[in-house]
C-alpha positions as CSV (number, residue, x, y, z in Angstrom):
1,M,25.8,190.5,158.9
2,N,28.7,189.2,157.0
3,K,32.3,189.0,158.0
4,R,33.3,191.8,155.8
5,K,30.7,194.3,157.3
6,R,31.5,193.3,160.8
7,E,35.1,193.8,160.3
8,R,34.6,197.2,158.7
9,Y,32.4,198.2,161.7
10,K,35.1,196.7,164.1
11,K,37.8,199.3,162.4
12,L,35.4,202.2,162.9
13,L,34.6,201.5,166.2
14,E,38.1,200.7,167.4
15,E,39.3,204.2,165.6
16,S,36.6,205.9,167.6
17,L,37.8,204.4,170.9
18,T,40.9,205.5,170.2
19,R,40.3,209.0,169.4
20,L,38.0,209.5,172.3
21,I,40.9,208.2,174.6
22,E,43.3,210.6,173.2
23,E,40.7,213.3,173.3
24,A,40.4,212.4,177.3
25,S,44.0,212.4,178.0
26,Q,44.6,215.5,176.4
27,T,42.0,217.1,178.6
28,L,43.6,215.5,181.8
29,N,46.9,216.8,180.8
30,G,45.8,220.1,180.0
31,M,43.5,220.6,183.3
32,S,46.8,219.2,185.6
33,S,48.9,221.8,183.7
34,E,46.6,224.7,184.2
35,K,47.8,226.5,187.5
36,A,46.4,230.1,186.6
37,L,46.0,232.3,189.3
38,F,43.1,235.0,188.5
39,P,43.0,238.0,190.8
40,D,39.5,238.6,188.8
41,P,37.0,236.4,190.0
42,T,35.2,236.9,186.8
43,D,38.1,235.4,185.1
44,R,38.1,232.4,187.7
45,A,34.6,231.9,187.3
46,S,34.5,232.0,183.5
47,L,37.6,229.2,183.5
48,E,35.3,227.0,186.0
49,S,32.7,227.4,184.0
50,D,34.5,226.3,181.0
51,R,36.0,223.4,182.8
52,N,32.6,222.0,184.0
53,F,31.3,222.1,180.4
54,L,34.5,220.4,179.2
55,L,34.0,217.7,182.0
56,R,30.4,217.4,181.0
57,I,31.2,216.7,177.5
58,R,34.0,214.2,178.7
59,D,31.6,212.5,180.8
60,R,29.3,211.6,177.9
61,E,32.2,210.7,175.8
62,R,33.0,208.3,178.8
63,K,29.7,206.5,178.4
64,L,30.3,206.4,174.7
65,L,33.4,204.8,175.5
66,M,31.4,202.3,177.4
67,K,29.0,201.4,174.8
68,I,32.0,201.3,171.9
69,Q,33.3,198.5,174.0
70,E,30.2,196.8,174.1
71,A,29.6,197.0,170.5
72,L,33.0,195.4,169.8
73,K,32.2,192.6,172.4
74,R,28.9,192.2,170.5
75,I,31.3,191.7,167.3
76,D,33.4,189.3,168.8
77,E,30.6,187.3,170.2
78,G,28.5,187.4,166.7
79,T,25.5,189.2,168.2
80,F,26.7,192.8,166.7
81,G,23.7,194.0,164.4
82,T,21.0,192.1,166.2
83,C,18.4,193.9,167.8
84,Q,18.5,193.1,171.7
85,Q,14.6,193.6,172.0
86,C,13.3,191.4,169.0
87,G,16.2,189.6,167.5
88,E,15.7,191.1,164.2
89,E,18.8,192.7,162.3
90,I,19.3,196.2,162.9
91,S,19.2,198.0,159.7
92,E,22.3,199.5,157.9
93,S,21.5,202.8,158.0
94,R,20.8,202.9,161.4
95,L,24.3,200.9,162.0
96,K,26.0,203.7,159.7
97,A,24.4,206.4,161.7
98,R,25.0,204.8,165.2
99,P,27.3,202.0,165.1
100,V,26.5,201.3,168.8
101,A,22.9,200.9,168.2
102,T,21.6,197.9,170.0
103,L,17.9,198.3,168.9
104,C,16.3,198.2,165.5
105,V,14.5,201.7,164.6
106,E,11.0,200.4,165.8
107,C,12.2,199.0,169.1
108,K,14.0,202.3,169.6
109,R,10.7,204.1,168.7
110,L,8.8,202.0,171.3
111,Q,11.5,202.6,174.1
112,E,11.6,206.5,173.7
113,R,7.5,206.3,173.7
114,E,7.6,204.3,177.0
115,E,9.9,206.5,178.2
116,K,8.4,209.6,177.5
117,I,5.1,208.4,179.1
118,A,6.9,207.4,182.1
119,G,8.2,210.9,182.5
120,L,12.1,209.6,182.0
């Protein structure tokens, strides 16, 4: 992968990283400022359900943040865009769809097939 493409992906990943961090910060600020007392248990349960859902989303985003940081590290090391399984170049279309990808399409299919067989 040429330097220009790596720089484009680096910028894209850094923007995603910044956006996710800002959203997480807003969530924390919003949750810490919520001190509503609900006399109705149904309202309280609804608030708790919404909070739990939001926290699950943020946990997924936290995992994505780690993948973004790893992708940025691979860009710096010069290994970005190379499949970690077979060593082949990851297709441009796959990287556009998922810039944090570490496996080419074929290796990812194989991995998913093996996970399905193992029952994971």
